[in-house]
C-alpha positions as CSV (number, residue, x, y, z in Angstrom):
1,M,61.7,5.4,35.5
2,I,62.6,2.1,33.5
3,Y,61.0,1.1,30.3
4,K,60.7,-2.5,29.5
5,F,60.1,-3.3,25.7
6,L,59.0,-6.5,24.2
7,I,60.3,-6.9,20.7
8,G,59.4,-9.4,18.0
9,S,59.4,-10.2,14.4
10,E,56.9,-11.5,11.8
11,D,59.9,-12.8,9.8
12,A,61.1,-14.9,12.6
13,E,58.3,-15.8,14.9
14,N,60.5,-17.5,17.4
15,F,62.7,-14.4,17.8
16,K,62.0,-12.3,20.9
17,L,63.8,-9.6,22.8
18,E,63.1,-8.0,26.1
19,I,65.0,-4.7,26.7
20,A,65.1,-2.6,29.8
21,I,66.2,0.9,29.5
22,D,66.0,4.2,31.5
23,S,63.1,6.5,30.2
24,S,65.4,9.4,30.1
25,D,67.7,7.4,27.7
26,T,67.7,8.2,24.0
27,F,66.2,6.5,21.1
28,L,69.9,6.0,19.8
29,R,70.8,3.9,22.8
30,L,67.7,1.8,22.4
31,R,68.6,1.5,18.7
32,N,72.1,0.3,19.5
33,T,71.0,-2.1,22.2
34,I,68.4,-3.8,19.7
35,L,71.1,-4.0,17.0
36,E,73.7,-5.5,19.3
37,A,71.1,-8.1,20.7
38,A,70.1,-9.0,17.2
39,G,73.7,-9.1,15.9
40,Y,73.0,-6.4,13.2
41,D,75.3,-3.9,11.6
42,K,75.0,-0.4,13.0
43,N,75.8,1.2,9.6
44,Q,72.3,0.4,8.0
45,M,69.6,2.9,7.8
46,D,66.9,2.5,10.3
47,S,64.2,4.3,12.3
48,F,61.6,4.0,15.0
49,V,58.0,4.5,14.1
50,I,55.6,5.3,16.9
51,C,52.2,3.8,16.2
52,D,48.6,4.1,17.5
53,E,46.9,1.0,18.7
54,D,46.2,-0.2,15.3
55,W,49.9,-0.1,14.3
56,T,49.4,3.1,12.1
57,K,52.3,5.5,12.0
58,E,52.0,8.6,14.3
59,K,55.6,9.8,14.5
60,E,59.1,8.7,13.2
61,V,62.4,9.0,14.9
62,T,65.3,8.8,12.5
63,Y,69.0,8.4,12.7
64,Y,69.7,11.4,10.5
65,D,67.7,14.6,9.8
66,M,66.3,13.7,6.3
67,E,65.6,17.4,5.7
68,T,62.1,16.8,4.3
69,D,60.1,19.7,3.4
70,S,57.1,18.3,5.2
71,D,55.3,20.1,8.0
72,E,55.8,17.1,10.3
73,D,58.0,17.5,13.4
74,I,61.5,15.9,13.1
75,W,62.8,13.7,15.9
76,I,66.5,12.5,15.7
77,M,67.5,9.4,17.7
78,E,70.5,11.0,19.3
79,D,68.6,14.0,20.5
80,T,65.3,12.5,21.6
81,P,64.8,11.0,25.0
82,L,62.4,8.0,25.1
83,D,60.1,9.8,27.7
84,E,59.7,12.7,25.2
85,L,57.6,10.6,23.0
86,L,56.6,7.5,25.1
87,E,54.9,7.2,28.4
88,D,52.1,4.8,28.5
89,E,52.3,1.0,28.9
90,G,51.1,-0.7,25.8
91,Q,52.5,1.9,23.4
92,K,53.3,0.3,20.2
93,M,56.3,1.0,17.9
94,K,58.1,-0.5,14.9
95,F,61.8,-0.5,14.6
96,V,62.4,-0.3,10.8
97,F,65.8,-2.1,10.2
98,D,65.6,-2.9,6.4
99,Y,64.3,0.2,4.4
100,M,64.8,-1.7,1.2
101,T,62.1,-4.3,1.9
102,D,60.2,-2.3,4.7
103,R,61.0,-5.0,7.3
104,Y,60.8,-4.1,11.0
105,F,60.5,-5.4,14.6
106,Y,57.4,-4.7,16.3
107,M,57.8,-3.2,19.8
108,I,55.4,-2.9,22.8
109,L,56.2,-0.8,25.8
110,K,55.4,-3.7,28.1
111,E,56.1,-2.2,31.5
112,T,57.1,1.0,33.2
113,V,58.8,0.8,36.5
114,P,58.5,4.2,38.4
115,G,61.1,5.1,41.0
116,K,63.8,3.1,39.4
117,S,66.7,4.0,37.1
118,L,69.1,2.1,34.8
119,H,72.5,3.4,33.8
120,D,72.9,1.2,30.8
121,P,70.3,-0.5,28.6
122,L,70.0,-4.2,29.3
123,C,68.8,-7.0,27.0
124,Q,67.0,-9.1,29.7
125,R,65.8,-11.9,27.4
126,K,66.6,-13.2,23.9
127,E,64.9,-16.1,22.3
128,G,65.4,-17.4,18.9
129,K,67.4,-16.3,16.0
130,A,66.9,-12.8,14.5
131,P,65.8,-12.6,10.8
132,Q,68.3,-12.0,8.2
133,E,69.3,-8.2,8.4
134,V,69.0,-7.4,4.7
135,L,67.1,-9.7,2.4
136,A,68.3,-7.9,-0.7
137,S,72.0,-8.8,0.0
138,D,72.3,-11.0,-2.9
139,V,71.2,-8.3,-5.3
140,L,73.2,-5.7,-3.5
141,A,76.3,-7.9,-3.8
142,E,76.2,-7.5,-7.5
143,V,76.1,-3.7,-7.4
144,K,79.4,-1.9,-7.5
145,P,79.7,1.1,-5.1
146,V,79.8,4.4,-6.9
147,K,82.4,7.0,-5.9
148,I,80.4,10.0,-4.8
149,D,82.7,12.6,-6.5
150,N,82.3,10.9,-9.8
151,A,78.5,10.6,-9.5
152,I,78.2,14.3,-8.7
153,E,80.4,15.3,-11.6
154,E,78.2,13.4,-14.0
155,L,75.1,15.1,-12.9
156,D,74.0,18.2,-14.9
157,E,74.9,21.4,-13.2
158,D,71.1,22.3,-13.3
159,F,70.2,19.3,-11.3
160,F,70.5,21.0,-7.9
161,V,68.1,23.6,-7.0
162,E,70.0,26.7,-5.7
163,E,68.0,27.1,-2.4
164,A,68.0,23.4,-1.5
165,F,71.7,22.8,-2.2
166,N,74.3,23.3,0.6
167,E,77.8,22.7,-0.3
168,E,78.9,22.4,3.4
169,E,76.3,19.8,4.1
170,L,77.2,17.9,1.0
171,A,80.8,17.9,1.9
172,E,80.0,16.5,5.4
173,L,77.9,13.8,4.0
174,N,80.5,13.0,1.5
175,D,83.1,12.7,4.3
176,E,80.8,10.5,6.5
177,F,80.2,8.2,3.4
178,R,83.9,7.9,2.7
179,E,84.6,7.0,6.3
180,E,81.8,4.4,6.5
181,N,82.7,2.9,3.2
182,E,86.5,3.2,3.1
183,E,87.0,-0.4,2.4
184,D,84.6,-0.5,-0.6
185,L,86.1,2.7,-2.3
């Protein structure tokens, strides 16, 4: 089955996308298609928020496992097919692309096309110019990046709770951060 999403923004009212994607594809592929069509950086933190008919959050699909201690189910973009959480035409979602200022694209599952499949996601229509990706860029430009090793050394040893601290996971995150921010470090 093919899903067709209509995507818009309150920040740029003339900006609209229409994306077709196979229902068995992942939220990660949908994310990447949206970011490419909008001309956005893929290294920013973002998530999908599945909403009810009044745009109230029901579920969230994140890029990384945030390891929260909540009782809520956790969905990761790479591991979650669209049809696991979406099935009805008219389903509403938000794609949060700027966590700093809580800005998002609103999305509606405009149409489902049964009996058809699509190998690669497709931006079928693009109108207008996407809103600026990060509004706080002028503020962020003044902030110097902090080297993770130095920041960790400066923390008091009692800062980390023994049960919640996993050295292997921290090392992996540190390596990922270094790779993504090699130029700035």
